[in-house]
Structures are given as C-alpha cells and as structure tokens.
N, C-alpha and C positions, 0 to 999 in steps of 0.2 A: 126642725129636727134633722140631724145629720147622722148617718150610720157610716161606720168605717170597719173594714175587716183587715186585720193584721195577721199575716202568716210568717212565722219564723221557724227555722230549723234550730231546735234548742238542745238536741242530743244526737251525737254521732258516735257509733261504736264499730270498731273493726274487729271481726273475729279472726282466729288463727288461720282459718282456711281462706281468708280474703273477703268473706261476705261482709257487706256493710249494712248496718242497721241504723236507721235514723228516724227521728220523731219530729213531726211538724206541729207546732203549737198555734192554733187558730183562735184569735180573740175577736169578738164583735163588740164594738163600742157604739154607744149612742150619746151624742153630745159629750164626747171624751170620758164617758163613764162606761166601764166594762159591764156588759150585760150577759155575755155568754163566752164560754171557752170550751174547746175540745182538742183532743190530741189525735193525730193520725200517724200510725207507725208503718214504716216501709222497710223493705230489704232489697238489696241488690247483690247478685252473684257476680263474680269476676268476669263473666261473659255478657253482662247486661248492656243494653243500649242506654246511653246516658242522655238521650234527647228528653227535654222537659224536666230534667232533674235539677234541683237547686244548685246554684253555682258552688257553694261551699262543699257540698257533697261530691260534686264532680272533681273539684280540686283534690280532695282526699283520695278519691278513686284513681285519679291519674298518678298519684304518688304510690299508692299501695299496690295497684294492679300492674306489677311488672310482668314482662312476658313469662318469667318463671312461675309466678303465682298463678297466672291464667292457665298455663300448661298443667301445673300440679292440680288445680281445681278440676279441670276437665278430665284428667286422668283418674282422679278420685271418683268422680261421678260415673265414668265409664266402668271402673272397677265395681262399684256398687250395682250398676245395672247388670253387669256380667254375673255377679253373685246371685242376684235376684232371678235371673234367667236360669242359672244352673239349679237353684233351689226349687223353682217352680216346675222345672222339667222333669 
C-alpha cells in the first residue's frame, strides 16, 4: 500500500490593490486512487515575505508588486489606520 500527497496551486487571483489570493489543492492517493482532497486558501499583501511561498505565486508577486504598487498599498493601509484612530478618538 503506497500513499502519495500531491499539492498544487490551482488558482491565483490578483486584486486591484495588489493583494494576491491563491488556492492550494491537496490530493491524497492510495495506490494511485484518490481517497481525499482539500483546499487551502491563502492571501499575500504587497509587503509580504515570500519565503516558503509556491514558486508560481512568487513569480506573479515579483511581476505585480512594483515599487509603486507597494507604496500605494502601504499608503492606503496607513490612511485607513489614521481614519480609525481619528474615529476612535
């Protein structure tokens, strides 16, 4: 009896603000017959560390996350934090 786990990124979406959403499809096989499957969804913001991220996701991040996108994303987050602080105070 042999078991095999196959994990592939089967969906990648880039949002307007540079956030990347991706889905990993995990399949467990026993003697080449699929016995289980599940999905794991992840997201990455333009300032995320790409260590241990699947290679095809990193490739897209390196294209999409230009310096301008990263600056705009951080500015947007900072603006939202400022608005939250002003509203809470």
